[in-house]
C-alpha positions in Angstrom: 76.1 118.3 44.0 78.9 117.3 46.4 77.8 113.7 46.2 77.8 113.7 42.4 81.3 115.3 42.4 82.6 112.5 44.6 81.2 109.8 42.4 82.5 111.6 39.3 86.0 111.6 40.8 85.8 107.8 41.3 85.3 107.7 45.0 84.2 104.2 46.1 80.4 103.9 46.1 80.3 102.6 49.7 82.2 105.7 50.9 80.0 108.0 48.8 76.9 106.3 50.4 78.3 106.8 53.9 79.0 110.4 53.1 75.4 110.9 51.9 74.0 109.1 55.0 76.1 111.2 57.4 76.0 114.7 55.9 73.2 115.0 53.4 70.3 113.3 55.1 68.4 113.8 58.3 65.9 111.7 60.3 62.4 112.6 59.0 60.6 112.2 62.4 61.5 115.7 63.8 60.2 117.3 60.7 56.8 115.7 61.3 56.5 116.1 65.1 55.9 119.8 64.7 52.6 119.0 63.0 51.2 117.8 66.3 51.0 121.4 67.4 48.9 122.2 64.4 46.5 119.3 65.1 46.2 120.3 68.8 45.5 123.9 67.8 42.6 122.8 65.5 41.3 120.4 68.2 41.4 123.1 70.8 39.4 125.6 68.7 36.8 123.0 67.9 36.5 121.4 71.4 37.8 118.1 70.1 40.2 115.7 71.7 43.1 114.1 69.6 45.9 111.9 70.9 49.5 113.0 70.2 50.6 112.3 66.6 51.9 108.8 66.3 54.9 108.5 63.9 56.3 105.2 62.5 59.5 105.2 60.6 60.6 108.6 62.0 64.2 107.4 62.4 64.5 106.9 58.6 67.0 109.3 57.1 66.1 111.2 53.9 67.5 114.2 52.0 65.3 116.7 53.8 66.1 119.5 51.3 64.7 117.4 48.5 61.5 116.8 50.3 61.2 120.2 52.1 58.3 121.5 50.0 56.3 118.3 50.3 56.9 118.1 54.0 55.8 121.7 54.5 52.6 121.0 52.5 51.6 118.2 54.9 50.3 120.6 57.5 47.1 120.8 55.4 46.7 117.0 55.7 47.1 117.0 59.5 44.8 120.0 60.0 42.1 118.5 57.7 42.4 115.2 59.5 41.3 116.9 62.8 39.0 119.6 61.3 36.9 117.3 59.0 38.0 113.9 60.1 38.0 113.6 63.9 34.6 113.9 65.5 33.6 115.5 68.8 34.1 113.2 71.8 30.4 112.5 72.4 29.9 111.5 68.8 32.9 109.2 68.9 31.8 107.5 72.1 28.3 107.1 70.6 29.9 105.2 67.7 32.0 103.0 70.0 35.3 104.9 69.4 37.7 106.3 72.0 36.9 109.9 73.1 40.2 111.1 71.6 40.8 110.8 67.9 43.9 109.2 66.4 46.2 110.4 63.6 49.1 108.3 62.6 51.8 108.8 59.9 54.1 106.1 58.6 57.1 106.5 56.4 58.7 103.8 54.3 61.4 103.7 51.7 60.3 102.0 48.5 62.2 100.5 45.5 64.3 102.8 43.4 65.1 105.3 46.2 61.4 106.4 46.6 59.5 107.4 49.7 56.0 106.5 50.8 54.2 108.6 53.4 50.8 107.4 54.7 48.7 109.5 57.0 45.7 107.8 58.6 43.0 109.2 60.9 40.1 107.3 62.6 37.5 110.0 62.1 34.3 110.1 60.1 35.8 109.6 56.7 35.0 111.4 53.5 31.5 111.3 52.1 31.4 110.5 48.4 27.8 111.8 48.3 28.9 115.2 49.7 31.5 115.5 47.1 29.1 114.6 44.3 26.7 117.2 45.6 29.5 119.8 45.8 30.7 119.1 42.2 27.4 118.5 40.5 27.2 122.0 39.0 30.9 122.1 38.1 31.5 118.7 36.5 27.9 117.7 35.6 25.8 114.7 36.8 26.8 112.4 34.0 30.5 112.9 34.6 30.2 112.2 38.3 27.8 109.2 37.7 30.6 107.6 35.7 33.0 107.7 38.6 33.1 105.2 41.4 33.1 106.4 45.0 36.8 105.6 45.2 37.4 107.8 42.2 35.1 110.7 43.2 36.8 111.2 46.5 40.1 111.9 44.6 38.6 115.3 43.8 39.8 116.5 47.2 43.0 117.2 45.3 41.4 119.5 42.8 42.6 123.1 42.9 40.4 125.1 45.2 38.3 122.2 46.3 36.6 122.3 49.7 33.6 120.7 51.3 33.3 123.6 53.7 30.3 125.9 53.1 32.3 128.9 54.1 36.0 129.6 54.2 37.3 130.0 57.8 40.7 130.0 59.5 40.3 126.3 59.7 39.9 124.9 56.2 37.3 122.7 54.7 38.3 119.2 53.6 40.3 119.7 50.5 41.8 123.1 51.2 45.6 122.7 50.8 45.3 119.2 49.4 46.1 120.5 46.0 49.4 121.9 47.4 50.3 118.4 48.5 49.4 117.0 45.1 51.5 119.7 43.4 54.5 119.0 45.6 54.3 115.3 45.0 54.1 115.9 41.2 57.3 117.8 41.3 58.9 114.7 42.8 57.4 112.6 40.1 55.1 111.1 42.6 51.4 110.4 43.2 48.8 111.0 45.9 45.5 109.3 46.6 43.0 109.0 49.4 41.1 106.0 50.7 38.3 106.3 53.1 35.4 104.6 54.8 32.6 106.6 56.2 32.4 106.3 59.9 35.8 104.7 60.1 38.5 107.0 58.8 40.6 108.3 56.0 44.1 107.4 54.6 46.3 109.7 52.6 48.9 107.8 50.5 51.8 109.8 49.0 54.6 108.1 47.0 57.4 110.1 45.5 60.9 109.5 44.0 
C-alpha cells in the first residue's frame, strides 16, 4: 500500500523501486533454511542420512509477506522428499548413490515479476504404477488408462491424496501437497512434479 501511495503521488519510479527493495522485501534464503531442521528430523526418525539443504538463489529479495503462505506450505515438500524420496543408506549405496540423500531448492525471478521455486531430491522417485493402483477405485481404470505417467503423478496434488497405507506423524507422499497447490493458486500460479523412478523427483512451482 505504501508503495502504491508513492507511485500515486508521482514519486520517481527508480526511487519507488529502491524503497521497495530496501523496506518491503527480504532475502528468501533465511525463510527456507529452517526447513533443513524438518528434513533432518524426518531422516533421524527413519534412520536415513540427508545432506544439509542446498539453496540456490537465496540472496534474491522478494516481498516475503506476499509469499508467506506459500513458503510455509513448503514444509510438506521437504518432509515428503525425505520421507518418501530419500532411501536408506544401504539401498542408496546398492544403487550407486552416495549414502546421504540430497535435497536442493532453487529460486529464480521470471518475467512479469513472477517467482519460480524448484525443489529437487535424488531419491527413489514417484511410482506412476503405485498411484494408478491407489486411485483405481476412485477414478476408474479407464480414466487412469487415458493419462500418461507424467500426467498421473500430478495426482499427488489432489486433496487428501497419499501413497501411505496408514497415516502417521510422517506423512505419505502427497499429504500436504494440496496445500502447496492451493497456496500457488492464490498467487495465480501453477505446480507440477517431474520424476524418474530410481533417480529422484522435482517439484516446480511458478507464481506471480
